[in-house]
Structure formats: structure tokens, C-alpha cells
C-alpha positions as CSV (number, residue, x, y, z in Angstrom):
1,M,95.5,113.7,107.2
2,V,94.6,115.5,111.0
3,E,91.1,114.0,109.6
4,L,92.3,110.8,109.9
5,K,94.5,110.7,112.6
6,D,91.9,111.6,114.8
7,R,89.5,109.0,113.2
8,I,92.1,105.9,113.6
9,A,92.1,106.9,117.2
10,T,88.6,106.7,118.3
11,S,88.4,103.8,115.9
12,G,90.5,101.7,118.3
13,L,93.0,100.6,115.5
14,A,95.7,102.6,117.0
15,A,94.9,101.3,120.8
16,G,94.9,97.6,119.5
17,A,97.5,97.7,117.2
18,R,100.3,98.8,120.5
19,S,100.0,94.7,121.8
20,S,103.0,93.9,119.3
21,Q,105.4,95.5,116.3
22,A,103.7,93.3,113.7
23,S,100.0,94.8,114.2
24,L,101.4,98.2,114.9
25,A,102.8,97.5,111.4
26,G,99.6,95.6,110.0
27,A,97.7,98.3,111.0
28,A,99.6,101.5,109.6
29,D,99.7,99.1,107.2
30,A,96.0,99.2,106.7
31,A,95.3,102.6,108.0
32,L,97.6,103.9,105.0
33,L,95.6,102.1,102.6
34,S,92.5,103.2,103.5
35,A,93.4,106.7,103.3
36,L,95.0,106.1,100.0
37,V,91.6,104.2,98.7
38,N,89.5,107.4,100.3
39,L,91.8,109.7,98.5
40,G,90.3,107.8,95.1
41,Y,93.3,105.6,94.1
42,R,92.2,102.0,93.7
43,P,93.1,99.5,95.3
44,A,96.1,98.2,93.4
45,A,97.3,101.1,93.0
46,A,97.3,101.9,96.6
47,E,98.9,98.8,97.5
48,R,102.0,99.7,95.5
49,T,102.2,102.6,97.0
50,A,102.3,101.4,100.5
51,E,105.1,98.7,99.2
52,A,107.0,101.7,98.1
53,V,106.7,104.1,101.3
54,R,107.3,100.4,103.0
55,R,110.7,100.2,101.9
56,N,111.7,103.8,101.9
57,L,111.0,104.8,105.3
58,G,110.2,101.5,107.1
59,A,106.7,99.7,108.7
60,A,107.1,101.6,111.5
61,A,107.1,105.5,110.8
62,P,104.0,107.5,111.9
63,L,101.3,107.3,109.8
64,E,101.8,111.2,108.9
65,D,104.8,109.6,107.9
66,Q,103.8,107.7,105.8
67,L,101.1,109.2,104.3
68,R,103.3,112.0,103.2
69,E,105.2,109.9,101.0
70,A,103.1,107.8,99.8
71,L,101.8,111.6,98.0
72,R,105.3,112.3,96.9
73,V,105.5,108.4,95.2
74,I,102.4,109.1,93.4
75,A,103.3,112.7,92.6
76,G,106.2,111.4,91.3
77,A,108.2,113.8,93.5
78,P,112.2,113.6,94.2
């Protein structure tokens, strides 16, 4: 997670996302999807998981929390 956080900070996604709440949610969602795909999950499964994370935590949750929740959802933990 720390490695991905550094990549997001240097990619400009975080800076560009500050312009509005909608773009913040979009950038965080894209980053979450990218992280899950890079961990080896299929894009369709990553999208379903991201939707579950948005329902559980809300779109404004920090990326670290979203990724942690996504892994919890995938693992089936309560």
C-alpha cells in the first residue's frame, strides 16, 4: 500500500483530484481499481469489489482504507 501511495502522489492523480469532490472520488476509484488489477485480480472482479467498498465506506474514504476494505471483501472476512 505504501508503494502505491507513493506512485499516486508522484503521478499527479492526487493533485488533480483536489479540484472537486467528484474528481476526487473518480481518482480514488481509478487508483483502487488499478491497485487491485496490479495485485492480480481480474478487472471485472476489481470493479465489483470497488462497488462494494464504495457502499461500505463511501467514495470519500482514503485510498488506504479502501484498499484494506477491498482485500477484506475479497477474502470474505466479516
